[in-house]
N, C-alpha and C positions, 0 to 999 in steps of 0.2 A: 486187476480187480481183487479186492479182499474177499468179496462175495458177490453173488448175483443180485441179491436184494439186501438193503439195509433198512431195518424196521426200527423206528424210534418210538418207544413207549410199550411197556409190557403189562398193560391192562388186559382185560378179556379180548378186546379187538386185536391188539398186536400179537398176543399169544396165539389166538385162533388162526390168524393169518400165517404165522410162522409154522404152525403145525400143518395146516393145509398145503402150504407151499412145499414143505418137506415131503408130504405124501405124494406130491406131484413131481418129486425129484429135483426140486429147486433149492439151492443153498442160500441161506440167509444169515445175517448177523442181527441179533435182537439186543438193543441197548435200552437201559432203563436207569433213570437218575436215582431212584430209591435203592437202598441197599438190599431190600427184600420186600415182598408184599406186605402191606400194612393192615393192621386190624382196625379198619375203618368201615363204618356202615355206609354202603352205597346201594347198588342194586340188590334185590333179593328174590327175583323171580325170572327164570328163563321161560320164555313163552313157547308155544307149541311149534311154531315154524323153526325157531332156533334149536329146539330139541330134535326136530327132524334132521337139521343140518348136522348136529353132533352125532346123531345115529349113523349118518353116512360116513362120518369121520371115525366111527368106532368108539366113541366116547360116551354115549348116552348112559350106559349102565354104570360106568364109573361115577358119572355126575349124580345119578340117582342114589347110588350107594353113599355118596358124601353129603347129600342134601337132606331135606326134611323127610322123615320116614313116611311111607306111602299111605298110612292109615289116617293121617292127621287131616281134618277138614280145613278148607280154605275159606271159611265163612268170614264175612265182614259185618261189623257191628257199629251202630251209632249209639253212644252211651252218654250218660252223665258222669258215671264212674263205674269201674268194673265190679263193684260189689252191690250195684243197684240193677233193677230190671232194665234191660236194654230198651231204648226207644225204637230200634229197628234191627232186625237180623236179615242179612242177605246171604242165603245159603249157596255155597259153591262146593263142588265135589272134591274129595281127596284125590290124590294121584291114582290110588287103587280103584276108586269108583270111576274116575274118568277113563282109565284103561279098560274097565269092564264095559262101559258105554261105547267106547271106540270099537271094541271087538264085536259088539252086537249091532253095529251100524255099518251099512255098506251102500251108501248113496253118494259118496264123495264129499259129504258135508263136514266130516270130522277129520282132524289131523291124525296122522299115524302115531305121533307121540304127543301126549298131553304135556301141560306145563310142569315145571319143577321148581319148588321153592329151594333156593340155595343162595346163601349170602355171598357177596363178592369176595369177602375175605376168606371164604372157603374155596370158591371157584378158582381164584387166581393161583394159589399154591398148587392146586390140582393140575391146572393147565401148565404151570411152570415145570412141574415134575415130568409131565409128558414131553414138553419141549426139550428139557435137559437130557432125556433119554434118546433123543433123535440126533444122530451124528451129523445131519445136514444143517443143524442150527447151532450157531455159536452164541451163547447167552452171556451178556455182559451187564450185570446189575452194578449199581454204583458208578455208572458211566453216563455223563451228561452231554447232550447235544448242544453245540455252541453255534455253529454256522454251516452254510453249505454253498457250494458253487456247482454248476452243472455245465456240461458241454454236449456235443452230439453223440458221444460214446458212453457217458455215464455221469455219476454224481459223486462229488467228493465232499465229505462231511468232516468238519473239525469237531473233535469231542474231547472232553476232559475225562481221563480214565480214573479208576478207583484209587490209584496211587497219587493222584493230584496232577500228574503230567498230562500234556495234551498230545494228540496224534491225529493223523488224518486217516479216514477209512473211505475206501472207494468201492462203489458198486454200480451195477448197470442201472438200477432204479432205487429210489428211496421212498418209503411210505411213512408218513407222520401219523402215528396213532397215539399222540401225546396229549390228549385231553383238551378241555375247553380253553385253556390258556396257551395252547399249542405254539411253542417256539418255532416249529417248522412252518406253520401257517403264517406266522408273523414274518419269518424270513422271506416268504414268497410275496408278502404284501397283500394278502387276501383278507378281506374284512368279514366279520360276522354281522349280520343285520337282523333286525326284528325288535322284539320287546325284551329289554334287559332290566334286571333289578326290579322285578315286578312285586316281590314280597321278600322280606328278610326274616329268617327264622333262626333258631338254634336246633342242632341235631345232636343227641347224646346217645351213646351206646352203653347199656347197662348189663351187668350180669346179675341175674335174679333167679337162682336155681329152683326156688320153691314155687314160683308163680304158676307155671304151666300145670303142675300136678294139682294145685289147689283150685284150678278152674273147674266148674263155676264157683265163684266166691259168693256164699249166701244164695240169694236168688238173682245174682248178676249174670253176665254173659257166660256161655259155655266156651269150649275151646274153639279158637278161630285164628285168623291171620292178621286182620287189621281191626283196630278199635279206634274209631273217630269220636273224639269227645266233643259234644255239642257245647261249645263255649265261644268266647270272643278272641281266642288266641290260636286258632287253627291247630289245636292239640291233636296229635295222632300217635298211637302206640302200635308198633309193628313187631310181631313175633319173628325171630330169626330162625335159621335152619336147625340149630341145636335144641331149640325150645328152652334153653337156659339164658339166652341173650335176647334183649329187647331194645328196639330203637324208639326214641321219643322225639317228636318234632313239636315245637311250640314257639310262639312269638314272645320271648322273654329276653332279658338283658344280661343275665349272668348264670354261671353254673349253679349257684345256690338256688336261684329261681327255678332252674330246670329240675333240681332235686325235689323242690316243693311241688312242681307240676307232676312229677312222676308219682310222688306219694299221694297226691290228690286224685290222680287218675286211677291208681290201684284201689284206693279207698280203705285199705286195712293195713295194719303194721306188717311189714315184711322185710327181711334182710336183703340188701342189694348193694351193688358196687358200681359206681360210674367209672367206665373205662376210657371214655373220651367225650369231649363236648366241643363243638365248633359251630360258628355261624355259617349259614349258607343262604344263597339268594336264588330265587326262581327266575329262570330265563327261558325265552322261546326265541332261539336264534338259529340262523342258517347261513352258511358260508356262501359268498358270491361264487366261488369256484371250488372244485374238489381236487385241485392240483394245478401244476404248471410244468410243461415239458416232461422230464423224467421223474418228477416228484409228485406223489399223490398223497391225499389226506383221507382219513377214515375215522369213524367213531365220533366221539365228542369234539374232536378237532374241527368238525364241519357241521355238527348239529347239536344244539343244547335244548333239551325239552324238560318240562316239569314232570317229575315222576308220577304222573297220573296216566295209567294205561300201560305202564311197563314198556315204553317204546324207546328208551335211551340206549342201554347196553345192547338190547336185541337188534336195534337198527345198526349198531356198529358191527355186530357179527354178520349181518347181511352185507354190509359194505365189504368186509374182509373176504367173504366167500365169493362175491361178485368179482372182486379185483384179483383174487388168487389165481383162478383158472386162466384169466386173461393175461396176467403176467407170465404164467408158465407157458402158455401157448406162444406168446411173443418171443420169449427166450429160446424156445425149442424150434422156432423158425416156421411153424405152420400158421401162426396167427397173423392176419393181415392188419394193416394200420388202423382200421376202424374198431378193432377190438378194444384197445386201450382208450380210444376216444369215447367209446360207448359207456365207460365206467361213470363218468360224470353225468352223461345224459340219463342213464338209468337210475343211479343211486341218488342224485340230487332231487329228482322228482319224488322219490320215496321219502327222502328227508323232509321235503316241503310238505308232503301229505301227513307225515307223522308229527311234524310241528303243529299242523292244523288239528290233528286228532288230539294231541296233548292240550291244545288251547280249548277245544270242545269239551274235554273232560274237566279241565280246570274251571271253566266257566260254570259247569254243572255243579261242581263241588262248592264254588263260591256262592252259587245261588241258594243252596239249602243252608249254608252257614250264615248267610245274610239274614236269615229268619230267626236267628238267636235273639232272645230278649232277656234282660236281667231277671225277669220273673219266671224263668223256665223251671225252677225248682219249687215254685210256690204251689201249695196245696189249695189252689183257688180255681174257679172257672177260667180266669184269664191265664193262669199258669198252665192249666190243662190244654187250653186252646193253643198256646205257644208250642207245647210239646207235640200236639197233634199236627199242627200245620208244618212244623219243621220235619217231623217224621214222614209225612206224606210227600213232601218235596224231596227228601232224601231218598225215598223209595224209587223215585224217578231219576233224580239227578246223580246220585252216587253211582248208579249202575253204569254211567258213562265212563267212569274210571276203571271199572272192573270187568267190563264186557267189551273187548276190543278184537274179537275174533276176525272181523273183516279186515282190520288194519294188519293183523298178524299173518293171515293166510291169503288174503285177496289182493295183495299188491300186484300190479301188472305194469310192465314196462311199456311205455307208449312212445312212439316215434323214435325208437332206438335204431341205430344204423345196422344192428346185427339181428334184427327181428324182421320177418316178412310181414310188415305192418298191414293191417286191414282197417279201414276207417270205421269209426264207431267203437263198439265194445261195451261190456258191462259197466255199470256205474261203480265208482270207487266208494265203497261203504266202510265206515269205521266199525260198526257193531254187528253187521251181518255178513256171513260168508256164503256166497253162491258159487258152487264149484263150476269151473269153466276151463276149457282148453283154448280159449281165445289166444292168439299169438301174443306172447309177452307174459302170460300167466304161469304160475306154478302148477305143475301137474297134480290134480287132485289125488288124494289117497284112496286106493281101492284094494279090498281083499280079493285075491284070486281064488279059484275053485279049490286049490290045494291048501288054502289057509294062509299062504304067504302074502305079504303086502307087495303091491306093484313096485313101490319104491326100492325094495330090496332086490328086485330082479334087474334093475337098471344098472348097467356097468358104468365105469368112468368113460369120459369122452362123449361124443355125440351118439344118440340112440335114435334109430328109426323104429317106431312101433308099428307093427302090422297087426291090426285088431280084428277079432271076430271072424277068423278064417277067410279074410278077404283074399281075392285073387289079384288085387292091385299089385303091380310090380314096383319094387323099391330099389332094384339093383342099380338103375341109372343114377338115382340120387346118392346112393352109397358110394358109387365109384367117383361121382363128381366131388364129394366131400373128401374122399381118400386122395384124389388128385392134388389136393393142397397139402397133403402130408398129415392131415388131422386124423385122430383115432375115431373110428365110427363102427357101430355094431347095429345090425338089423335084428330085432327081437320079435319073434312071432308069438302073439298072445291070443290064442283062440277063445279064451274065456268070454262068454256072452256078456257078463256084467261089466267088464272093462269097456267093451264096444258101446254098450248102452250109455254109460256115464260119460265117456269121452266124446261120443257122438260122431266120430270120423274113422275112416278105415286106416289112414296113415297119419302119423304125427311125428314130427322131427323135434327132438329135445336137445338142448345144450347140456354141457357138463353139470350145470347147476339145476337141472330138471325144469327149466323154464321152456315154454313152447316157442319154437322158432317159426314153424309152419305146420299147417294141417290141410288135409284134402281127402276126397273120396277116391282119387286116382293119383297116379304118379304125376308130379308137376311137369308140364310141358317144357318149362325153362329150368330144368334140374341144375344146370351149371350156374345159373344166376342165384337160385336158392342156396346152393352150396357156398357160393361166393359171399352172399349176405351173411350166412351163418358163421363163417370163418373170418369175417372181417376184411374180405378182399374186394367188396363191392362198394363203390363210392358214388354210384349214380343216384 
């Protein structure tokens, strides 16, 4: 074997997977066809759940330092142009304001970490630098995946190296994190299905140093994150993390038309430079499978969503973290055969729900945009009515894109072979988060009496929480898990608030902080619960 894991694709999903595997002591080779991360506008917001994941990886502060400064508001505007009074302002807190709100709230409803605006072209080099500092990861940019074959012991990939020669790399497992056109997925013969080519637009990245400091322009919008132009071209201007770069989307046919659209959106003469401009298409697609045999797929390789709700890259990070600990457990010998099987069961249902959430948000945006009329600028009663009707609809429908806390925090794994499943459960909501410890759910964030967050107390491996000074005995469950060779810790948490919010005396958590089992007393079938949790139970 050249390595334990071969990762194809060094976008945020592949980079995160490599880092997390290394932290678990797993060696990997990471290959990427590009020579280096590209200055291209893609994602620009890490959501709250992903920031919690990066906190556990020790990366949250580095990411915040590289991203948008914490005092900038995240407001969203509906405008005719940025130098005119906005038709609608949807206020959203800055990171600093969100952190203050989180610290003042202790009912389980808030994430430990709020969102962070950071452009993908900033995030990728940051994660790449982390990967390159880890001895367990061999990073190969300018290395193209060509084909694969697999057998009972591993996977052999044929790749074109940066010097133009080809060679074979062999690993125990291969993970394709290689984007929407994934050559790995195509090698496996796995199809993407759903709604493709729903809308064609152009996307341009501009450098415009003076714009942010000049906001508000005249009596137009103040500083914010998104500026949706009420027109018939789906025009949208997005502030990037530096506040000097801006991304414009619009239905136009040429770069020249994009420049005209940018100037029209700003509304006043200003110096700018177009750095890139490319067409792109909106898709809502989901892969039939998340892998085959010893080959797995993650990120855009298995789900393509419209960037409404910020569920694309963030879903990919969730894939990476779910797969990472399961691969590590299998390679280290304590993970049973159900662990890797559970990856597709768990993450494909999340992918399907997030495709649905993106569709829900997209339909909302299209609804208010459909109310545009050519008279929207007219200083007439009819023009005023058009503006009022569109604004009222946007006040309802645009929120669907910007308020996705339920999809971010509330996803729950259903019918997983490594969860002690209980029939029923809370409804899956896109826009509302209801804290729960129902098996399969993420453990809600709680501040403990000493001011530390519960998440920071939880070690690696499995954790049995003993809550509220319970006398319930957890030793039998701990020994049953340990008998499989799995790492497990029993954590006594006497704090009353944790017991009140979590609702149970005993809770068993997986390494990713999702609930496996809960009860008011030790399980009578501790051996079976342990077998389920570690992937050894197939009944």
